[in-house]
One Martini backbone bead per residue (centre of mass of N, CA, C, O) as a GRO file, in nm:
protein
  132
    1UNK     BB    1  15.963   5.564  13.134
    2UNK     BB    2  15.782   5.278  13.053
    3UNK     BB    3  15.652   5.147  12.776
    4UNK     BB    4  15.389   4.981  12.628
    5UNK     BB    5  15.488   4.747  12.360
    6UNK     BB    6  15.278   4.523  12.287
    7UNK     BB    7  15.304   4.256  12.480
    8UNK     BB    8  14.979   4.148  12.491
    9UNK     BB    9  14.946   4.140  12.197
   10UNK     BB   10  14.745   3.997  11.926
   11UNK     BB   11  14.726   3.805  11.625
   12UNK     BB   12  14.442   3.711  11.440
   13UNK     BB   13  14.321   3.410  11.261
   14UNK     BB   14  14.024   3.296  11.072
   15UNK     BB   15  13.929   2.989  10.912
   16UNK     BB   16  13.644   2.888  10.738
   17UNK     BB   17  13.552   2.628  10.548
   18UNK     BB   18  13.783   2.431  10.468
   19UNK     BB   19  13.783   2.221  10.146
   20UNK     BB   20  14.080   2.151  10.033
   21UNK     BB   21  14.130   1.852  10.099
   22UNK     BB   22  14.061   1.908  10.429
   23UNK     BB   23  14.096   1.770  10.708
   24UNK     BB   24  14.162   1.768  11.035
   25UNK     BB   25  14.404   1.564  11.025
   26UNK     BB   26  14.567   1.703  10.796
   27UNK     BB   27  14.601   1.980  10.944
   28UNK     BB   28  14.729   1.883  11.217
   29UNK     BB   29  14.994   1.776  11.097
   30UNK     BB   30  15.093   2.072  11.036
   31UNK     BB   31  15.035   2.238  11.298
   32UNK     BB   32  15.224   2.073  11.494
   33UNK     BB   33  15.495   2.185  11.356
   34UNK     BB   34  15.437   2.520  11.419
   35UNK     BB   35  15.400   2.525  11.710
   36UNK     BB   36  15.603   2.776  11.872
   37UNK     BB   37  15.722   2.921  11.637
   38UNK     BB   38  15.859   3.119  11.434
   39UNK     BB   39  15.784   3.294  11.158
   40UNK     BB   40  16.029   3.222  10.973
   41UNK     BB   41  16.030   2.916  11.033
   42UNK     BB   42  15.742   2.861  10.934
   43UNK     BB   43  15.782   2.936  10.637
   44UNK     BB   44  15.994   2.720  10.574
   45UNK     BB   45  15.829   2.471  10.651
   46UNK     BB   46  15.575   2.519  10.463
   47UNK     BB   47  15.733   2.529  10.186
   48UNK     BB   48  15.864   2.217  10.233
   49UNK     BB   49  15.607   2.078  10.253
   50UNK     BB   50  15.423   1.800  10.096
   51UNK     BB   51  15.152   1.912  10.177
   52UNK     BB   52  14.841   2.043  10.087
   53UNK     BB   53  14.777   2.198  10.368
   54UNK     BB   54  15.013   2.417  10.370
   55UNK     BB   55  14.905   2.651  10.191
   56UNK     BB   56  14.661   2.762  10.359
   57UNK     BB   57  14.838   2.805  10.614
   58UNK     BB   58  15.037   3.005  10.489
   59UNK     BB   59  14.821   3.223  10.430
   60UNK     BB   60  14.745   3.264  10.731
   61UNK     BB   61  15.021   3.355  10.835
   62UNK     BB   62  15.041   3.601  10.654
   63UNK     BB   63  14.782   3.738  10.758
   64UNK     BB   64  14.865   3.762  11.057
   65UNK     BB   65  15.119   3.937  11.000
   66UNK     BB   66  14.966   4.169  10.862
   67UNK     BB   67  14.793   4.239  11.107
   68UNK     BB   68  15.030   4.307  11.299
   69UNK     BB   69  15.167   4.533  11.123
   70UNK     BB   70  14.917   4.715  11.052
   71UNK     BB   71  14.740   4.734  11.327
   72UNK     BB   72  15.001   4.722  11.559
   73UNK     BB   73  15.314   4.760  11.470
   74UNK     BB   74  15.460   4.498  11.425
   75UNK     BB   75  15.725   4.290  11.392
   76UNK     BB   76  15.779   4.003  11.207
   77UNK     BB   77  16.051   3.900  11.350
   78UNK     BB   78  15.900   3.898  11.657
   79UNK     BB   79  15.726   3.653  11.588
   80UNK     BB   80  15.495   3.401  11.717
   81UNK     BB   81  15.333   3.094  11.769
   82UNK     BB   82  15.098   3.047  12.022
   83UNK     BB   83  14.844   2.960  11.843
   84UNK     BB   84  14.715   2.638  11.705
   85UNK     BB   85  14.403   2.542  11.556
   86UNK     BB   86  14.180   2.258  11.485
   87UNK     BB   87  13.849   2.234  11.359
   88UNK     BB   88  13.552   2.123  11.292
   89UNK     BB   89  13.320   2.126  11.039
   90UNK     BB   90  13.128   2.103  10.796
   91UNK     BB   91  12.935   1.860  10.613
   92UNK     BB   92  12.935   1.778  10.282
   93UNK     BB   93  12.660   1.640  10.099
   94UNK     BB   94  12.668   1.396   9.835
   95UNK     BB   95  12.544   1.256   9.535
   96UNK     BB   96  12.612   0.942   9.368
   97UNK     BB   97  12.602   0.761   9.100
   98UNK     BB   98  12.515   0.421   9.046
   99UNK     BB   99  12.449   0.117   9.007
  100UNK     BB  100  12.120   0.028   8.964
  101UNK     BB  101  12.004   0.314   9.081
  102UNK     BB  102  12.206   0.403   9.280
  103UNK     BB  103  12.355   0.557   9.569
  104UNK     BB  104  12.625   0.774   9.690
  105UNK     BB  105  12.781   0.904   9.972
  106UNK     BB  106  12.945   1.218   9.991
  107UNK     BB  107  13.201   1.336  10.217
  108UNK     BB  108  13.288   1.675  10.287
  109UNK     BB  109  13.531   1.801  10.471
  110UNK     BB  110  13.582   2.050  10.718
  111UNK     BB  111  13.761   2.344  10.853
  112UNK     BB  112  13.898   2.521  11.137
  113UNK     BB  113  14.139   2.790  11.154
  114UNK     BB  114  14.363   2.899  11.423
  115UNK     BB  115  14.580   3.192  11.450
  116UNK     BB  116  14.837   3.307  11.685
  117UNK     BB  117  15.023   3.606  11.731
  118UNK     BB  118  15.326   3.698  11.900
  119UNK     BB  119  15.548   3.862  12.090
  120UNK     BB  120  15.861   3.860  12.180
  121UNK     BB  121  16.010   3.806  12.502
  122UNK     BB  122  16.292   3.948  12.644
  123UNK     BB  123  16.470   3.797  12.905
  124UNK     BB  124  16.680   3.892  13.150
  125UNK     BB  125  16.930   3.737  13.306
  126UNK     BB  126  17.090   3.793  13.606
  127UNK     BB  127  17.326   3.582  13.583
  128UNK     BB  128  17.445   3.693  13.307
  129UNK     BB  129  17.517   3.985  13.403
  130UNK     BB  130  17.749   3.901  13.614
  131UNK     BB  131  17.913   3.811  13.397
  132UNK     BB  132  18.266   3.866  13.257
   0.00000   0.00000   0.00000
């Protein structure tokens, strides 16, 4: 009898209101590079990227992998990023004093990042088994 070994389970992590100089467009530039890649390859890519947004995303990928290994007992080497999305968050508005008693509105944009890790499923191709 074959046991179901967490084939359909996934580890999710959601970070809301990230405002470390990261707008939605800056975060999407990094997220688009890692979507669909393996966990180990993602770590290498994020560590070598020159963008400031890559560090908070790297911490989220670490957190999702820790959730998968601790809560579900999955091996980190078998994980890949199945979903990675960035959505806009709240906009923090501040006033800055300017010349002649006027003010200037500063808008600090935030974003919500969601990363989902799944286990790789290795499917054996029947045509490859027949070759000798």
